[in-house]
C-alpha positions in Angstrom: -28.0 1.0 -49.3 -29.4 3.4 -46.8 -32.4 5.5 -47.7 -33.0 9.3 -47.2 -36.4 10.3 -46.0 -37.0 13.9 -47.1 -40.3 15.5 -46.2 -39.6 18.5 -48.5 -43.0 19.4 -49.8 -44.8 19.1 -46.5 -42.2 21.1 -44.6 -41.9 23.8 -47.2 -45.6 24.3 -47.4 -46.0 24.3 -43.6 -43.1 26.7 -43.2 -44.5 29.1 -45.8 -47.9 29.0 -44.3 -46.6 29.9 -40.8 -44.5 32.8 -42.1 -47.3 34.1 -44.3 -49.6 34.1 -41.3 -47.2 36.2 -39.2 -46.3 38.5 -42.1 -42.6 37.8 -42.5 -40.3 35.6 -44.6 -38.2 32.8 -43.2 -34.6 33.9 -42.5 -31.5 31.9 -43.6 -31.3 29.9 -40.4 -35.0 29.1 -40.4 -35.1 28.1 -44.1 -34.0 24.5 -43.9 -35.4 21.0 -43.8 -34.3 17.8 -42.1 -32.8 14.9 -44.0 -32.9 11.5 -42.3 -30.8 8.4 -42.8 -31.9 5.3 -41.1 -30.6 1.8 -41.6 -30.4 -1.5 -39.6 -27.8 -3.5 -41.4 -27.8 -7.0 -39.8 -25.3 -8.5 -42.1 -22.6 -5.9 -41.3 -23.7 -5.4 -37.7 -24.5 -1.7 -37.6 -27.3 0.9 -37.1 -27.5 4.3 -38.7 -29.7 7.0 -37.3 -28.8 10.4 -38.7 -30.4 13.7 -39.2 -28.9 16.7 -40.9 -30.1 20.0 -42.3 -30.4 21.1 -46.0 -31.3 24.7 -46.8 -34.1 25.1 -49.3 -33.0 28.4 -50.9 -31.1 28.3 -54.2 -28.6 31.0 -53.4 -24.8 30.4 -53.8 -24.5 30.4 -50.0 -27.1 27.7 -49.4 -25.7 25.6 -52.3 -22.3 25.8 -50.8 -23.5 24.9 -47.3 -25.6 22.0 -48.5 -22.7 20.6 -50.5 -20.3 20.9 -47.5 -22.8 19.4 -45.1 -23.6 16.5 -47.4 -19.9 15.9 -48.0 -19.3 15.7 -44.3 -22.2 13.3 -43.7 -21.2 11.1 -46.7 -17.6 10.8 -45.5 -18.7 10.0 -42.0 -21.1 7.3 -43.0 -18.7 5.8 -45.5 -15.9 5.5 -42.9 -18.3 4.2 -40.3 -19.9 1.5 -42.5 -16.6 0.3 -43.8 -15.1 0.0 -40.3 -18.3 -1.8 -39.1 -18.1 -4.3 -41.9 -14.5 -5.0 -41.1 -15.4 -5.6 -37.4 -18.3 -7.8 -38.4 -16.1 -9.8 -40.8 -13.5 -10.3 -38.2 -16.1 -11.4 -35.6 -17.5 -13.9 -38.0 -14.1 -15.3 -39.0 -13.1 -15.7 -35.3 -16.5 -17.0 -34.1 -17.1 -13.9 -31.9 -20.7 -13.3 -31.0 -22.6 -10.1 -30.1 -21.9 -8.0 -33.2 -25.5 -8.2 -34.5 -28.0 -5.3 -34.0 -28.1 -5.8 -30.2 -24.3 -5.7 -29.7 -23.2 -4.1 -33.0 -21.9 -0.7 -34.0 -24.0 2.4 -34.2 -23.8 5.9 -35.5 -26.2 8.6 -34.3 -26.1 12.2 -35.5 -28.4 15.0 -34.5 -28.0 18.7 -35.3 -28.9 22.2 -34.1 -28.9 25.5 -36.0 -28.4 28.3 -33.4 -29.0 32.0 -33.8 -25.8 33.5 -34.9 -24.2 36.9 -35.8 -25.2 38.7 -38.9 -24.2 37.0 -42.2 -23.2 33.8 -40.4 -25.0 30.5 -40.4 -23.7 27.8 -37.9 -24.6 24.2 -37.6 -23.8 22.0 -34.6 -23.7 18.2 -35.0 -23.9 16.0 -31.9 -22.3 12.7 -32.9 -22.4 9.5 -31.0 -20.4 6.6 -32.6 -20.0 3.1 -31.1 -17.8 0.4 -32.4 -18.8 -3.2 -31.4 -16.7 -4.3 -28.5 -15.8 -0.9 -27.3 -16.3 0.1 -23.6 -18.6 3.0 -24.5 -19.6 5.3 -27.4 -17.4 8.1 -28.7 -19.4 11.3 -28.3 -18.2 14.5 -29.9 -19.5 17.8 -31.2 -18.7 18.9 -34.7 -19.4 22.5 -35.7 -19.5 24.3 -39.0 -19.8 28.1 -39.4 -20.4 29.7 -42.7 -19.9 33.2 -44.1 -23.0 33.6 -46.2 -21.6 36.6 -48.1 -18.6 34.8 -49.6 -19.7 32.0 -49.2 -17.1 30.1 -47.3 -16.4 27.9 -44.2 -15.2 30.1 -41.4 -12.1 29.4 -39.3 -11.9 30.8 -35.8 -9.3 33.3 -37.0 -11.8 34.6 -39.5 -14.1 35.9 -36.7 -11.6 38.5 -35.4 -9.6 41.5 -36.7 -6.0 40.9 -37.6 -3.8 41.1 -34.6 -6.5 40.2 -32.0 -5.1 37.9 -29.4 -8.3 35.9 -29.2 -6.7 32.6 -28.2 -5.3 34.0 -24.9 -8.7 35.5 -24.1 -10.4 32.3 -24.8 -7.9 30.2 -22.9 -8.2 32.3 -19.7 -12.0 32.5 -19.8 -12.4 28.8 -20.7 -10.0 27.6 -18.0 -11.7 29.6 -15.2 -15.2 28.5 -16.4 -14.3 24.8 -16.7 -12.7 24.8 -13.3 -15.9 26.3 -11.9 -18.1 23.7 -13.7 -16.0 20.8 -12.4 -16.0 22.2 -8.8 -19.8 22.5 -9.0 -19.9 18.9 -10.3 -18.1 17.7 -7.1 -14.5 17.5 -8.2 -12.3 18.4 -5.2 -9.3 19.5 -7.2 -10.7 20.7 -10.6 -7.5 22.3 -11.8 -5.7 19.4 -13.5 -3.3 18.7 -16.4 -6.4 17.7 -18.3 -7.8 21.3 -17.9 -4.5 22.9 -18.5 -3.8 21.0 -21.8 -7.4 21.1 -23.0 -7.8 24.9 -22.6 -4.3 25.9 -23.6 -4.3 28.8 -26.2 -3.9 26.4 -29.2 -6.2 26.6 -32.2 -7.1 22.9 -32.1 -8.4 23.1 -28.6 -11.1 25.5 -29.8 -12.0 23.7 -33.1 -15.6 23.3 -32.0 -17.0 26.8 -31.9 -20.3 28.6 -32.6 -20.4 32.4 -33.2 -23.8 33.0 -31.6 -25.5 36.3 -31.3 -24.4 37.3 -27.8 -21.4 35.1 -27.2 -18.9 32.7 -28.7 -19.7 29.1 -27.7 -16.8 26.7 -27.3 -17.5 22.9 -27.0 -15.0 20.6 -25.4 -15.3 16.9 -26.1 -15.1 14.1 -23.5 -11.5 13.6 -22.3 -10.4 17.0 -23.5 -10.8 18.8 -20.2 -12.2 16.1 -17.9 -13.0 12.4 -17.7 -15.5 10.8 -20.1 -18.1 10.7 -17.3 -18.3 14.5 -17.3 -19.4 14.5 -21.0 -19.3 17.4 -23.3 -18.4 20.8 -21.7 -19.5 24.1 -23.0 -18.2 27.6 -22.4 -20.0 30.8 -23.5 -17.6 33.7 -23.9 -19.3 37.1 -24.2 -18.1 39.1 -27.3 -17.3 42.0 -24.9 -14.4 40.0 -23.5 -12.5 40.2 -26.7 -10.3 43.3 -27.3 -11.7 45.3 -30.2 -14.7 44.2 -32.1 -15.1 40.9 -33.9 -15.5 41.0 -37.6 
């Protein structure tokens, strides 16, 4: 069993003291604590090192967000630990070494809560998952954006007025920006099938998004628009680029 280390009392008191001193109350995006999960499971050959936010208000919005975030983390941990155990069992049955803590599986998750548009809270998870025996970790970004007035989990479509051709705008901007980034990184011919497919105006290509205050951030995972060595790629599209006003 993994253990959750929650410094609730200390963080709440510290937060309230700070905001009392400056004469204002914490906003929704500031009013959260960090929950940690850490486990070195030698028998099943895996390491967990996870941090995720939990909001400390008791409003329907924070309850909804906390529940959704915990559900995501629980499902991620459950799938990872089950898979790791299967790998460890297979290695033991086949006399394969190197699946202990040094050569075993690992799951690392960190998060960020950026400044967003009014009535929206967004959370970005940076996830690095390694399965014993693989060539390298699988690194992805997972984003969740919440409408705090409903409350509900927002889709990309929810951000725009009906009829807005937001995908075409995003595809054109993203393709140009990614080509520029790759050229600056030393790629001689940055326009590739990778870029064309990864930035095509399809909803799934833009699944990792953050509706920040000044722009819409899109995050492309490794292999989506370039080779693994180029890592995660971000594009920041100003809201002014979209026809009409976002919701």
